[in-house]
N, C-alpha and C positions, 0 to 999 in steps of 0.2 A: 798134606797141604803143600802147594808149590808157591814160592815167592820169588818173583823176578825183580831184581834191584838194578836199576839203570843208573850208572855212576861213573864218575871220572876216576874213582879210586876203588876198583873192585877188590884189590888185595886187602884193603882195610876191612871191608864188609865181610869178606870170607873168613876173617879171624873169628867171627862170632861162633862158627860151628866147631871150633877147636876146644871150647871149654864149656863146662856147666850143662845146664838143661838143654840149650840149643845143640850141643854136641850129642847128647843122648838122643834127642829127637831126630837129628840127622842120621845117626848110625842105625836107628831103628826103622828109618824110612817114613816116620811121621812128618818130617819136614824135608823138603827139597829146596835148598836155597841156591838160586842161580844169579850170578852177577854178569852184567853186560857192560863192556867198556863203551861209553858214549862216543869216544873218538873214532871207533870203528864205523860209525855212521855219519862221519863229518862230510864225506863227499868231496874232500879237497886234499891236496898232497901235503898240507901242513897239519892235517888232523885237527883243525880248529873247529870248535863248536860254539864260539862266542864272538860277539861283535860289539862295537860301541853303540850306545843307545841313541836313537833318533831324538832330536831336541837338545842334545848335549847333556852334560852332567858327568859325574865321576863313575869309574868302574866300567864293567862289561856286562853284557846281557847274553844269556844262553839262547841260541837260535832255535826257531821252532822245527825246522825240517829234520835235523839230526835226532831230536827228541821224538818226533813223530815216527821216524823210521825205526828207531829203537823200540818204541811201543808196538809197532806193527810186527817186528820180529818176535817180541815177547808174546804177543797174542797168538802167534803160530803154535805156541806150546801151551798157553794158558786158556785159550778159547776167547771168542769174541765178547763174552759176557763178563770176563774178569774185570773187576774194578781197577781203575788207574788212579793212584794216589800220588800226591806231591807233598814233600815236607816243606813247609813255608811258615815264616813268622806271622803271615797274614791268615793262616788256616784256622779251622775249628780246633779246639783243644782236644788232643788225644787223651782218652781216659779209659777206665776199665770197661765201660760199656762198648767203646770202640774196639777194644781188644776182644771182647766176647763176640762182637759182630764179625770181625775178621777171622776169628777162629772157626767160624762156621762156613767160610768160603773155601772151596777146593783150591782156588788159585787167585792171586792178586799181584798187581804190578805196582811198583813204587819208584818214583823218580827222585833222585837226590839233587836238589838245586845247588848252585854255586854262584859266585860273583855277586852282582847287584840284584840278580833275579832272573826270571824266565819270561820269554816273550809272551805277552798276554794272549795272543792268538792261539798258541798251543794250549794254554790253560783253559781257554773257552771251548775249544773244539775236542780235546782229547782226555781231559781230566775229570774223574768222577768226584773227587773231593780233595781239598787242600787241608793238611793236618799240621798242627803245631804242638811242640812239647811244652810251650809256655811263653811268657812275655819276655823273651830274651833272644839274642841272635847268635847263631853258631856260624862258623866259617863255611859250613856245608851241611847237607842233609844226612850224611853218612852215619854220624853218631846217633842222631835222632832215629834213623831207620833201624839201627842195631838195637836200640832200646825198645822200639815198637815190636820188632820181630821177637825179641826175648819175651816181652809181655804176652804176646799172642801164643807163642810156642808152648808156654807152660800150661795153657788151657787145652791143648790137644789131648785127646783120649790116650791113656797109656803112657804119657810122657813122665809125669810125676810119680814118685814111688807110692804116694798116697793121694788119690784124687781129691780127697777131702781138703787137702792143703789149698787148692785153688778156690774151692767153695768158700772157705773161711777167710780168705785174704781180705786185707783192707780194700774198701770200695766195692767189693763184689755184692754186698748187700746194701750199698749206699752209705755205709758208715765205716769208721776206722776199725782195725782189728783190736782185740783185747790184749792186755799185757801178757807176756809169756815168762815162765820161770822154769829152771832146771836145777840139777844138783850143783852145789850142796844145798841142803835145806836151810842152813843159816850161813849167810855170807856177809862178813864184816858187820855183824850185829843186826843184819836185816833178814828176817825170816821169810820163807814162802808163806803166803796166806793159807790159813788152816784149811779152808774149804777145799783147796786143791789137793790136800793130803787125805781128805776124808773118805774118798772112794764113793761118795754120793754123786752119781752122775747127773742127776736132776739138779742138785744144788750147784754143781760145777757149771752146768750149762747156764743156769740163771746168773751166776757170778760173772761168767764170761760175757754174757749179753749186757748186763748192767755196766760192766767196765768198758765194753766196746762203745756203748752209748755215752758213757761219761767221758771217755777219752776224746770222743768226737766233739762233745760239747766244749771241752777245754781247749782242744787244739784246732778243730775245724768246724766251728759252729755253723758255717755256711752250708755244710752238708746236711745238717739236721733240718734246715729250712726246706729242703727238697724232699724230705721223707714223710710218709704218712704213718705216723706212729700209732700203735694200738694203745688202748688204755693200760694194758699190762706193761708196755714199754715206758709209758710216762711214769708209772709207779716205780719201776726199776731205776729210772733216771733220777727221780726225786730222792729215792733212798741213797743212791750213789752220791748225789750232790750234798745231801745232809751229812753223810759220813765224811765226805771230803772237806766240808766246811768245819766239821768238828775236829778233824786232824789238823787242819790249818790253824785253827784257833789255839790248839794245844801247843803249837810250836813257840 
């Protein structure tokens, strides 16, 4: 997968491929991360890519022509059909489904916004989708892009040591992940649930699903509203909630 990042701070974004899963993906060839300095497309001797907004107001606005030129250069490598994304507080919420969608793309281009925003004409003519990390504002799109690339990269074939890790992640099935335990068996008086030590793989799978649904009900009930649960799921959730209520009352 090739990702072209158009930014005023390419050195920041390139740090992504020096650590963790993105580094592994880059070294294996699964990920090719290219950054382009937007100032190289300014067309003026000051390397400026921003101007004051028409109509007045605070801040500066990124000009459309340098951005369009940078996208054209990226398309030379990515192809005409590569989606062009912009990180923006006004965008659609980036989620696991978006990560899965982008992981299937051979190449995509993403623009890191700065200042007060980007000229609307560029957004209307060149951009496939605007994406947001949430209802908050960052100084620029670089950190958001790095998070997005990381989320997508771990879904690429052969990148994770165990491909099952990506399948069982929170949100992949629409709900949160189940709780995890490791050694020691008893830590500060708190033991690992017996079922996880039983060796009964069917019982462990049932426990994990029940706890995943239960954790979602407790922490993100909005996610359950969008799921089509089977009768067996409802039964597991009821059992989990009954046990949870019993433990809570015993405290």
